[in-house]
N, C-alpha and C positions, 0 to 999 in steps of 0.2 A: 313145058310140061303142063302148065295151066291150060293152054290152048288145046292140047291133046286131050286132057282130062274132060274139059267142058264139051268138046266135040263128041267124044265117046259117050258122055252122059246123055246128050241129045239123041244119039243113035241107038243107045242100049234099050233092049226090050226084055231083059231078064235080070234076075238077081246076080247071076254070074257076071254078066256084062257090067253091072254097076260095081261089083266087087273089084273087077279088073280096073275100072275107071278110078277107083279109090287109090290104087297103087300109083297111078300117075299123079293124082292129087297130092299124095304123101310125098312123092319125089319133088314136086314143085316147092313144097315147104322146106324139105331137107336139103335140097340143092342151094336154096337161098340162105338157109341157116349157116352161120359161120362166114359165108362169103361176104354178106352185107357188113357185118361187124369188122371183119378183117380189112376190107376195102376202105372203110371209113377210118379205122385206126391208122393204117399205113399211109393214107392220104394226109392225115393230120401230122403224122410223124415226119413225112417227107417235107411238109411245110414248117417243121420245127415247132409245132404247137400241140403235141400229143397230150399235154397236160389238160387240154380242153376236151379230151375225149369223154370224161364223165358227164360234162354238161351236154355234149352232143348226144350221148347214149340216152341220157335222161329225157331230153326233149324229143328225140327220135321215137322212143318207146311210148312216151306220153301221147304224141300225135297219132301213132298207130292205134293205141288203145281207144282214143276218143272216136276215131273213124270206125274202128271195129265195133265199138259199143253202139254208135249211131246206126250201124248196119242192123242191129237187133230191132230197131224201131221200124225198119223197112221190111220186116217179115211179111206183113200184110201185103205190101206191094209185090214182093216176090211170089206170093201165093196167087195174087191177082194176075200176074203175068203168065204164070205157069212155068214148069221147069224148063221147057224148051227156050222160051224167050229170055228167061232169067240167065240161063247158061250162055245164050247168045250175047247178052250184055257183058258177061264175064269174059268171053272171047275178045270182044271189042276192047275192053279195058286192058286185057293182057297184051294185045297187039300194040297198044299205046305204050305200055310198060317196056316192051321189047325195044321200041324206038328210043325210049329214054335211056335204057340200059346200054344201047349202042353208042351213047355219047361218053360212057365211062372209059377209063384207061387203067391198066394195071401198073402198080408201082414196081419198078425194076428191082429185082433181087438177084442173088447168085443163081437161084434156081431157074431164072428166065434164060440164062445162058445155055441151058441144056435144050437142045432142039428136039430130042426124042420125048414124045408124050409118055411112053412107057418108062423111060428113064426118070422123068419127073415124078411120075406116080410112085415108082419104086422107092425113090429117095425120100419122098414125103411120108410114105407109109412106114418105112424103116425108122426114120428119125422121129416121127411122131410117136411110134410105139416105144422107142427108147426113152423119149421124154416122159411119157406117162408112167413107164415102168420105174424110172429113177426118181420121179418127183412125187413123193407121198402127199405133199401139201396140195398139189394140183388135183390128184386123184380124189382126195377128201372133198375139196371145194366143188368139183364137178358132180360127185355123187350127192352131196348134201343139197346143192342147189336143185338138182334134178328131182330128188325125192320131195322136197318142199313144193316145187312147182307142180309136180304130178298130183300131189294130194289136193292142192288148190284148184287145179283145172278139173279134176274128176268131180270135186264137190259142185262146181258150177255146171258141169255137164249133166249130172244127175238131177240137179235142182230144176232144170228145164222140164223134167218129167214129174218131179215130186211136188213142186210149188202148187200147181193146180189141184193136186190131190189133197194138199194141206188147206185148201179153201181159197186160194188166190184165183179170182176170175181170169179166164184165159186171155181176155182183152188186155189185162195188166201184166201179162208175162213179159212182153217186150220191154215195157218201161222198167220192170223189176230187174231184168238182165242188163239194161242200160245203166241203171244206178250202180249195180255191182261192177260193171265195166269201168265206170268213172272212178271207182276205188282203185282199180289197176292203174289208170292214168295218173291219179293223184300220187300213188306210191312211187311211180316212175319219176315224177317231178320232184317230190319232196326229198328223195335220197341225196340229191346234189347238195343239199344244205347240211348233210352229215358226213362229209368227205373225211373228216378227221376221226370219226368213230371207228373203233376196231371191228374187223370183219366178224369175229366171234360174237361180239355184242349184237351186231346187226342180225346175224344168223339166229341167235337165241331168241331175240325179240320176234323175228319173222316167223319162226316155227311155232311159237306160242300163239301168234295171231292167226295162223292157218289152222292150228288145232282148235282155237276158239270158234272159228267158222264151222269146223266139223262138229263141235259140241252143240252149236246152236240148232242143228238139224233135229236133235233129239227133244227139243222143247216143243216142236210141233206148231209153234207160233210163227205165222208167216212173216210178220214184221221183224221179229228177232232173227229169223233165218236170213232175210234180206240184208239186215245190218251185219250179220255174221259173214255173209258172202262178200259184202263190201270190204270188211276188215281183212278177210282172207286174201282177196284180190289185191288189196293195198300192199300187204306185206310180201306177197309173192313177187311183185314187180320191184318193191323196195329192195329185196334181196337180189333180184335178177340183174338189175343195173350194176350194183356193186360187184357182183360176181363177174359180170362181163368185163368191167374195168380191170379187176384184179387179174383175171386170166390173161387178158391182152398184154398187161405189163410183164407177165411171166414168160410168155412164149416168144420164140424167134420168128421173124417175118416169114421165112421160107415155109414154116409149118403152121402159121397162124390160122389160115382158113380151115385146114384139116383138124387141128386141135380144137378150134371153136365148134366144129361140127361134131366132134366126139361128145361135147357137152349136150348137144341136141340128140345124138344117138343114145346116150345114157338115159336121157329123159324118156325117149321112146320105149326103151327096154323096160324101164320101171313102170311106165304106163301100161304096158302089156301084162306085167305081173299083177299090178294093183287093180286093173279094170274089173276082172271077175270078182275080186274080193269086195270092192266097193258095190258092185252089182248085187252081191248077196246081202250086204249090209243094208243097202237102200230098199231092197225088196222086202226085208224083214221089218222095216220101220212102219 
């Protein structure tokens, strides 16, 4: 999907074409979401070391955030290359990733014994729906984590446009976003040292940290906003890793990928609802 998206982006000549391209881009993220976590958890479980998952999830997200944040420092390079060459680089990297993904293998479950793809899909859909319907705790965790994450992400999205308006020189926008991204990496790493702390405590502290980031925007002070963004990103991933671990412990292997993807789906729905609200708030500041 990444290869298709980047190819269409190179060929697109209109807003409609770019909008269609974004559909494939979104699919690339959503198809990976849930699959990656489930594959990792089941692989560790198959090896009898599923207790190591929190450490793995923490390091995995930390590494992702560091490289993602480093990418913000390369904005100038992307602009220098132009969108065609930049997307061509994306295609090359995606091809390499396809090659790496081809070396993975699925953990065998009862679901693998069903040869019909339609049969597998139907069983996963039915059982996942039943699990979510009957598990109130899982519903709450998924919604709470998605809401907290959506608020944090929207703050960082809109700050890309607002920080220069608050007086930050444009040349420093990349480093500012990098600093806030490091907060996310640090949050993902630190959570592994709080494995004994109850989820409700972690959740309460995290939502307060994200709300503090939101409140910092109204100060109009660039440095306080950057610090607030750092804190918000820290607690977003602080909660994200713990939620990932908790949900994986709760769900059966046959439904793990789908149920973890429901977490991502819920996040997307909340983002759709909150985006215009945050747009109105930030336009009024």
